[in-house]
N, C-alpha and C positions, 0 to 999 in steps of 0.2 A: 368376460369381465362380469363379476357379480356386483349388482347394485344393492347396497345395504341401506335400508330405510333409516331416516332420521328418527330419533326417539320421540315418542308421543308423550303427552302428559302422564298417561298410565305407565309408560316405560320408565319415566323419571321416578315415579313413586315405587315402581317395581325394583329399580336398582337400589333404592334405600332399604327396602325390605330384604333384598338379597344380601346386602351388606350386614344388616342386623342378624340374618340367619347364619352368617358365617362366624358369629361370635355368640357366646352365652351371655345374655343380658340379665340372668338371674330372675327373670320374670318382672323386672322393674318397669318395662314399658306398659305392661298390663296394669300395674299398680297406679299408673297415671289416671286411671278411671275409677279408683276407689271413692267411696262416698265421703270419707273424711279428708278435707283439704290438707290437713297436716301430714297424713299418710302419703298423699299425692306429692306434696312438696318434698318429703323425705326421699321418695322414690326418684324424683327428678334430680335432687342433689346427688344421690348415689349414681344415677346415670351419667351426669356430667363429670363427676369425680373419678369414676372407675370404668365406664364403658363406651362413652361417646367417641373418644379418641381411637379406640380399637375399631369401632364401627367405621370411622372415617378412613382408617388404614385399609379396611376391607373394601370400602367404596373406591379408594384410590386404585386398588388392584383391578376392580371391575372396569372402571372408567379408563384406565391406562390402555385398554385394548381398543378404545374408540378412535375413529378417524377424527380429523379436525372438524369437519361439518357435524358429525355426531356429537362430539363433546360441546361444540358451540350451541347446538340445539338443547342438549341436556342442561347447560348452564342457563340458557334462556328460560327454561321451565323453572329452574331454581329461582331465578330473578323474579319471575312472574309470581311464584308462591310467596316470596318475601314481600313483593309489592302488594299483593292482595291482602296480606295481613297488616299493611301499613294504614291503620285506621285508628281514629280517636278512641273508639270503644275498646279496641284491642289494646291500645296503649294504656288505657285505664286499668285493664286487668294485668298487663305484663310489667308496666312501669318502665323506668329507665330514661336516661338522657337520650339525645339523638342516637349516638352510637350504642348506648346501652339497650335502647329499644330495638335497634337492628339486631343486636346479639341475642336478645330474647326471642325475636322472631326466628333467628337462626336455630335456636333450640327447638322451637315448635316444628320447623321443617325437618330437622334432623331426627326428631322423635318418630316421624313417619306420618303417612297419610291419615290414619285414623285420628291421631291426636290433632293434626293440622285441621282437619275438617270439623272436629269438635270445637276447637278454639275459634275457628271462623264463624261457626253457627252460634256459639254461646260463650263468648270470651270471658265473661265474669264467672261463669261456672267452671270452665275447664282451663283457663289461662293460669299460669303460675308466675307470680311476681318475682322479678329479678333473677330468673333462671336463664342464663344465656349460653350460647355456643357460637362464639365468634368465628371459629374455623369454618363453620358451615356456610357463612354468609358469602364468602368469595371462594369457596372450595373449587368449584368448576373453573372459575376464572384463573386462579393461581395454577391449577393443574394444566390448563390449556397453555398458559404462558410457559410453564416448565417444559411441556412436551413440544410445543410448536414455536416458541420464541417470541410470541406476541400475545396480546389480549384478544379474546374472541370479538367478532364484529358486534357493534352496538345494536341493541334491540329496540331502542326508542322509548324504553321505560327505565326506571331506576329503582334499585332496591333501597336507596337511602330513605331515611325517615322524612315524612311529610311530602314525599314525592307523589303519592296517590291523592290527588286533589279531591277525588270523590269520597275519600275516607276521612277528610278533615273539613267539616263544614265551617 
């Protein structure tokens, strides 16, 4: 019997990069780092409107090969990434109601590790207001339910807005 390790945080981000590499994003993710905030916003809108759903389809293909424990671990990393973004200063940059802010954080995660780490470090510089990707927020949870007939085990944290008490003084 072969023991397959559970995905690490790096593996989580690698699957998102692999999914992006399976589609042509027309260079839009790189444009999220242009100096002009309007150019970044235009790139993000184009990503959401034309490419993110295709990336999620590719991600589905990758994750559909995972075992239940692997997919649960992957989803826990996604939940942690969303939780870590759940901060007042990030909300100031991304905006949105409770659900809207969650969806904006979903876009940050879906855009990949580079964008995620930039927004964590300097939300007002790299965050994009009102750009959301709702599907990413519970992607692993819904796929887990589809494949295994139940939700993954709870992690003890929540991806919901204002659940990160350290992020909301």
